[in-house]
C-alpha positions as CSV (number, residue, x, y, z in Angstrom):
1,M,235.3,-225.5,172.6
2,R,238.8,-224.4,172.7
3,P,239.8,-220.9,171.8
4,E,242.1,-222.2,169.1
5,N,239.3,-224.0,167.3
6,I,237.0,-220.9,167.5
7,K,239.7,-218.8,165.9
8,I,240.2,-221.4,163.1
9,I,236.5,-221.5,162.4
10,S,236.2,-217.7,162.2
11,M,239.2,-217.5,159.8
12,N,237.6,-220.2,157.6
13,E,234.3,-218.2,157.5
14,S,236.1,-215.0,156.5
15,N,237.9,-216.8,153.7
16,I,234.7,-218.2,152.4
17,K,233.1,-214.7,152.3
18,Q,236.1,-213.3,150.5
19,N,236.0,-216.1,148.0
20,Q,232.3,-215.5,147.4
21,Q,232.8,-211.7,146.9
22,Y,235.7,-212.4,144.5
23,T,233.5,-214.9,142.5
24,E,230.6,-212.4,142.3
25,K,233.0,-209.6,141.1
26,S,234.5,-211.9,138.5
27,K,231.0,-212.8,137.2
28,E,230.1,-209.1,136.9
29,E,233.2,-208.4,134.9
30,I,232.5,-211.4,132.7
31,D,228.9,-210.2,132.1
32,I,230.1,-206.7,131.1
33,L,232.7,-208.1,128.7
34,E,230.0,-210.3,127.1
35,V,227.6,-207.4,126.7
36,G,230.4,-205.3,125.1
37,S,231.4,-208.1,122.7
38,Q,227.8,-208.6,121.7
39,A,227.2,-204.9,121.1
40,W,230.4,-204.7,119.0
41,G,229.3,-207.7,117.0
42,A,225.9,-206.2,116.4
43,F,227.5,-202.9,115.3
44,K,229.8,-204.8,112.9
45,K,226.8,-206.5,111.4
46,F,225.1,-203.2,111.0
47,L,228.1,-201.7,109.2
48,I,228.3,-204.8,107.0
49,G,224.6,-204.5,106.2
50,I,225.0,-200.8,105.2
51,K,228.0,-201.7,103.1
52,D,226.1,-204.5,101.3
53,L,223.1,-202.1,100.8
54,L,225.3,-199.4,99.3
55,L,227.0,-201.9,97.0
56,F,223.7,-203.3,95.9
57,S,222.3,-199.8,95.2
58,I,225.4,-198.9,93.2
59,I,225.2,-202.1,91.1
60,L,221.4,-201.6,90.7
61,L,221.9,-198.0,89.6
62,K,224.6,-199.0,87.3
63,D,222.5,-201.7,85.7
64,I,219.5,-199.3,85.4
65,T,221.7,-196.6,83.8
66,I,223.2,-199.0,81.3
67,S,219.8,-200.4,80.4
68,V,218.3,-196.9,79.9
69,I,221.3,-195.8,77.8
70,I,221.0,-199.0,75.7
71,F,217.2,-198.5,75.4
72,L,217.6,-194.9,74.3
73,I,220.3,-195.8,71.7
74,R,218.1,-198.6,70.3
75,K,215.0,-196.4,70.2
76,W,216.6,-193.1,69.1
77,L,214.6,-193.1,66.0
78,W,211.3,-193.1,67.9
79,I,212.5,-190.4,70.3
80,T,213.9,-188.2,67.5
81,A,210.7,-188.5,65.5
82,F,208.5,-187.6,68.4
83,T,210.8,-184.7,69.4
84,M,210.7,-183.3,65.9
85,V,206.9,-183.4,65.9
86,G,207.0,-181.5,69.3
87,L,209.4,-178.9,67.9
88,I,207.0,-178.4,64.9
89,F,204.1,-178.0,67.3
90,G,206.0,-175.5,69.4
91,F,207.0,-173.4,66.4
92,S,203.4,-173.4,65.1
93,F,202.1,-172.3,68.5
94,Y,204.7,-169.6,68.7
95,N,203.6,-168.1,65.4
96,A,199.9,-168.6,66.2
97,I,199.9,-167.1,69.7
98,R,202.1,-164.1,68.7
99,P,204.9,-163.2,71.1
100,S,204.3,-160.2,73.4
101,Y,206.6,-157.7,75.0
102,L,206.3,-156.8,78.7
103,F,206.9,-153.2,80.0
104,I,206.7,-152.1,83.6
105,S,206.4,-148.7,85.3
106,E,206.3,-147.6,89.0
107,G,204.7,-144.5,90.5
108,E,203.6,-142.8,93.7
109,T,199.9,-141.8,94.4
110,G,200.8,-139.2,97.0
111,G,197.9,-138.5,99.3
112,I,195.5,-140.9,97.4
113,D,195.2,-144.4,98.6
114,N,196.7,-146.6,95.8
115,S,193.9,-149.1,96.0
116,V,191.6,-146.6,94.1
117,V,194.1,-146.3,91.3
118,I,195.0,-150.0,91.1
119,D,191.3,-151.0,91.0
120,H,190.6,-148.4,88.3
121,V,193.4,-149.7,86.1
122,N,192.6,-153.3,86.6
123,R,189.0,-152.7,85.6
124,L,190.4,-151.3,82.4
125,G,192.5,-154.4,82.0
126,Q,189.4,-156.5,81.9
127,L,188.4,-154.8,78.6
128,T,191.4,-156.2,76.7
129,G,189.1,-158.6,74.9
130,D,186.8,-155.7,73.8
131,T,189.0,-153.7,71.3
132,L,186.4,-151.0,70.6
133,L,185.9,-150.1,74.3
134,L,189.6,-150.3,75.1
135,A,190.4,-148.0,72.2
136,N,187.7,-145.5,73.4
137,Y,188.9,-145.4,77.0
138,L,192.6,-145.0,76.0
139,N,191.9,-142.7,73.0
140,L,193.6,-145.2,70.6
141,T,192.8,-146.4,67.2
142,I,191.4,-149.9,66.7
143,D,194.6,-151.2,65.3
144,Q,196.6,-149.9,68.3
145,A,194.1,-151.4,70.8
146,K,194.5,-154.8,69.1
147,E,198.2,-154.7,69.9
148,I,197.5,-154.7,73.7
149,R,197.6,-158.1,75.3
150,S,197.1,-157.1,79.0
151,I,197.1,-154.1,81.3
152,K,197.5,-154.6,85.1
153,A,198.3,-152.6,88.2
154,C,199.8,-154.2,91.3
155,Y,200.7,-153.5,95.0
156,G,204.2,-153.4,96.4
157,I,204.9,-155.4,99.6
158,D,207.4,-154.2,102.2
159,E,209.0,-156.9,104.3
160,T,211.9,-154.9,105.9
161,G,209.9,-151.9,107.1
162,D,211.9,-149.3,105.2
163,G,208.9,-148.1,103.2
164,K,210.2,-149.6,99.9
165,P,208.7,-152.6,98.1
166,N,210.7,-155.8,98.4
167,F,208.5,-157.7,95.9
168,I,205.4,-157.0,93.7
169,D,202.2,-158.8,94.4
170,I,201.4,-159.6,90.8
171,T,198.9,-162.4,91.4
172,G,197.3,-160.7,94.4
173,K,197.8,-163.9,96.5
174,K,201.2,-163.3,98.1
175,Y,199.9,-160.6,100.6
176,K,198.2,-162.0,103.7
177,H,196.5,-159.6,106.1
178,K,197.4,-161.7,109.1
179,D,201.1,-161.7,108.3
180,S,202.5,-158.7,110.2
181,T,205.9,-159.1,108.5
182,K,204.5,-158.1,105.1
183,I,203.1,-154.6,104.8
184,R,201.1,-153.4,101.7
185,L,202.4,-150.0,100.8
186,S,199.6,-147.4,100.5
187,S,201.1,-145.1,97.9
188,F,203.3,-147.3,95.7
189,V,201.8,-148.6,92.4
190,H,203.3,-150.9,89.9
191,F,202.0,-150.9,86.2
192,R,202.5,-153.8,83.8
193,V,201.6,-153.5,80.1
194,S,202.0,-156.4,77.7
195,L,202.1,-155.5,74.0
196,Y,202.3,-157.4,70.8
197,D,203.9,-154.4,69.0
198,R,206.5,-152.3,70.9
199,N,205.9,-149.3,68.6
200,V,202.5,-148.6,70.2
201,L,204.0,-148.1,73.7
202,P,204.0,-144.3,73.6
203,A,200.4,-144.1,72.7
204,V,199.3,-146.7,75.2
205,R,201.4,-145.0,78.0
206,E,199.8,-141.6,77.3
207,G,196.3,-143.1,77.1
208,L,196.7,-145.0,80.3
209,F,197.9,-142.0,82.4
210,N,195.2,-139.8,80.9
211,Y,192.7,-142.5,81.8
212,I,193.8,-142.3,85.4
213,K,193.8,-138.5,85.6
214,S,190.4,-138.2,83.9
215,N,188.7,-140.2,86.7
216,I,186.5,-137.7,88.6
217,Y,186.8,-139.5,91.9
218,I,190.6,-139.6,91.7
219,Q,190.6,-135.9,90.8
220,D,188.5,-135.1,93.8
221,L,190.7,-137.1,96.2
222,Y,193.8,-135.4,94.8
223,R,192.2,-131.9,95.0
224,I,191.1,-132.5,98.6
225,D,194.4,-133.8,99.7
226,R,196.2,-130.8,98.1
227,K,193.8,-128.4,99.8
228,Q,194.3,-130.0,103.2
229,R,198.1,-129.8,102.9
230,E,197.9,-126.1,101.8
231,D,195.7,-125.3,104.8
232,M,198.0,-127.1,107.1
233,I,200.9,-125.1,105.8
234,T,199.0,-121.9,106.5
235,S,198.3,-123.0,110.0
236,L,201.9,-123.9,110.6
237,D,203.0,-120.5,109.3
238,K,200.8,-118.8,111.8
239,E,202.0,-121.0,114.6
240,I,205.6,-120.5,113.7
241,L,205.1,-116.7,113.6
242,R,203.5,-116.8,117.0
243,L,206.2,-118.9,118.5
244,N,208.9,-116.6,117.0
245,K,207.3,-113.6,118.8
246,I,207.2,-115.5,122.1
247,D,210.7,-116.6,121.6
248,S,212.0,-113.1,120.9
249,V,210.3,-111.9,124.2
250,Q,211.9,-114.7,126.1
251,Q,215.3,-113.8,124.7
252,A,214.8,-110.2,125.6
253,R,213.9,-111.2,129.2
254,I,217.1,-113.3,129.4
255,R,219.2,-110.4,128.2
256,N,217.6,-108.0,130.7
257,K,218.2,-110.4,133.5
258,D,221.8,-110.8,132.6
259,E,222.3,-107.1,132.3
260,F,220.6,-106.4,135.6
261,G,222.2,-109.1,137.7
262,T,225.5,-110.3,136.4
263,D,227.2,-107.1,135.2
264,K,226.7,-105.1,138.3
265,G,227.0,-107.9,140.8
266,Q,223.5,-107.3,142.2
267,V,221.4,-110.0,143.9
268,I,218.0,-110.8,142.1
269,F,215.0,-111.9,144.1
270,L,212.7,-113.8,141.7
271,N,209.0,-113.7,142.1
272,N,207.4,-117.2,142.5
273,N,204.6,-116.2,140.2
274,E,206.9,-115.2,137.4
275,P,206.7,-117.8,134.5
276,E,209.7,-119.8,133.7
277,I,211.8,-118.6,130.9
278,R,212.1,-121.2,128.1
279,L,213.3,-120.8,124.6
280,L,211.1,-122.3,121.8
281,Y,213.8,-122.9,119.2
282,T,213.3,-126.7,119.1
283,D,209.5,-126.3,118.8
284,I,209.9,-123.8,116.0
285,L,212.3,-126.1,114.2
286,S,210.0,-129.1,114.5
287,L,207.1,-127.1,113.0
288,F,209.3,-125.8,110.2
289,N,210.4,-129.3,109.3
290,Q,206.7,-130.3,109.1
291,R,206.0,-127.4,106.8
292,Q,208.9,-128.3,104.6
293,E,207.6,-131.9,104.2
294,L,204.2,-130.7,103.3
295,Q,205.6,-128.1,100.8
296,K,207.8,-130.8,99.2
297,H,204.9,-133.1,98.7
298,I,202.9,-130.3,97.1
299,D,205.8,-129.3,94.8
300,L,206.6,-133.0,93.9
301,I,203.2,-134.6,93.5
302,R,201.7,-132.3,90.9
303,E,199.4,-135.0,89.5
304,P,197.3,-137.8,91.0
305,V,200.0,-140.3,90.0
306,L,203.7,-139.4,90.0
307,I,205.6,-141.7,87.6
308,V,208.9,-142.5,89.3
309,H,210.1,-145.0,86.7
310,N,208.7,-144.8,83.2
311,F,207.9,-147.9,81.2
312,I,210.9,-150.0,80.4
313,P,211.1,-153.4,78.7
314,V,211.6,-156.3,81.1
315,N,212.9,-158.6,78.4
316,Q,212.8,-159.0,74.7
317,K,209.7,-161.2,74.7
318,E,207.5,-162.6,77.4
319,K,207.6,-166.1,75.9
320,P,210.4,-166.5,73.3
321,L,210.6,-169.2,70.7
322,I,212.9,-171.3,72.9
323,W,210.2,-171.5,75.6
324,F,207.8,-173.1,73.1
325,L,210.4,-175.4,71.6
326,I,211.6,-176.8,75.0
327,R,208.1,-177.3,76.3
328,F,206.5,-179.0,73.3
329,G,209.7,-180.8,72.3
330,G,210.3,-182.2,75.8
331,I,206.7,-183.3,76.2
332,M,206.7,-185.2,72.8
333,A,210.1,-186.7,73.7
334,I,208.7,-188.2,76.9
335,I,205.7,-189.5,74.9
336,G,208.0,-191.1,72.4
337,I,209.9,-192.9,75.2
338,V,206.7,-194.2,76.7
339,C,205.4,-195.4,73.3
340,A,208.8,-197.1,72.5
341,M,208.6,-198.9,75.9
342,I,205.0,-200.0,75.2
343,W,205.9,-201.2,71.7
344,Q,209.0,-203.2,73.0
345,Y,207.1,-204.9,75.8
346,H,203.7,-205.1,74.3
347,K,203.7,-208.9,74.2
348,R,204.5,-209.1,77.9
349,I,201.9,-206.5,78.7
350,W,199.3,-208.3,76.6
351,A,200.1,-211.6,78.3
352,L,199.8,-210.0,81.8
353,I,196.4,-208.5,80.8
354,Q,195.2,-211.9,79.6
355,E,196.3,-213.6,82.8
356,D,194.5,-211.0,84.9
357,S,191.4,-211.4,82.9
358,K,191.4,-215.2,83.3
359,K,191.9,-214.9,87.0
360,Y,189.0,-212.4,87.2
361,K,186.7,-214.7,85.2
362,S,187.6,-217.7,87.3
């Protein structure tokens, strides 16, 4: 074969390969465009579907709202009648139950664990149904004891670690032993007294605190704690006096060394066995601070329970009249709406019941 023919054949083969590569590249570009157009079309359909769903929801909500308003307007007599009955019931319960007034107080138990005081007070609170015993324990008259609705003592829970209560565990269920973020304070105590008559508060307050103080076990705990603190103060005084003597000796040694060596320019040869000179001022100050804290506690906590905040009213009434009116009036209004709906559609409801019964029999 001639060289010219060979050259022509090789050129034709290269052209064919280039054409094939161009065709494959064009097909890939066409496939990408088709996928993109299909994805865009699907996204447009999705947006249109959301739009239709929103429009349908708005129209449905509008129709339901209009239907409800029309129904309430037509059945206003039913709803009003049932609501009035509920208001009458609420007012009757308000007068029958007797409103009570809530008072709270907070105190410190000092060296006594507050669980003893809280348990002692809560046992008293269990006697609120027995007027005679309650009057006896609190040194009240029968009429005064009848005005007590409840007496309760609660723990304080510290969540921030500052030693102050962040909330009160009234129900006894908020505190969990496994939760390390909540600490039950060991000296804080919260008192809650609910009374039907506010005028008996002074007598109840005095009787409650006398009831706590008269407990023999609480008295013994308080006496032991006070005696231990006084003994600790005596020991600290002795230790402070001893350290003061040592410190004065050390200061005298320092003065003698300065006078002997520095003023006359003499060289001092120290004995290796000579103890190191160290002032004890910081140790004495630390012991003195401990003594002050103990003395402050003794001077401040003069009783088993120190009342920090005396009884103050939380609000005018625990359950005012409006609470009863809203609750009973609202419940009866809902019942009126349900009854009106049943009355309006009772024929349809009856027909559906009959159809279901026929299907069940067949």
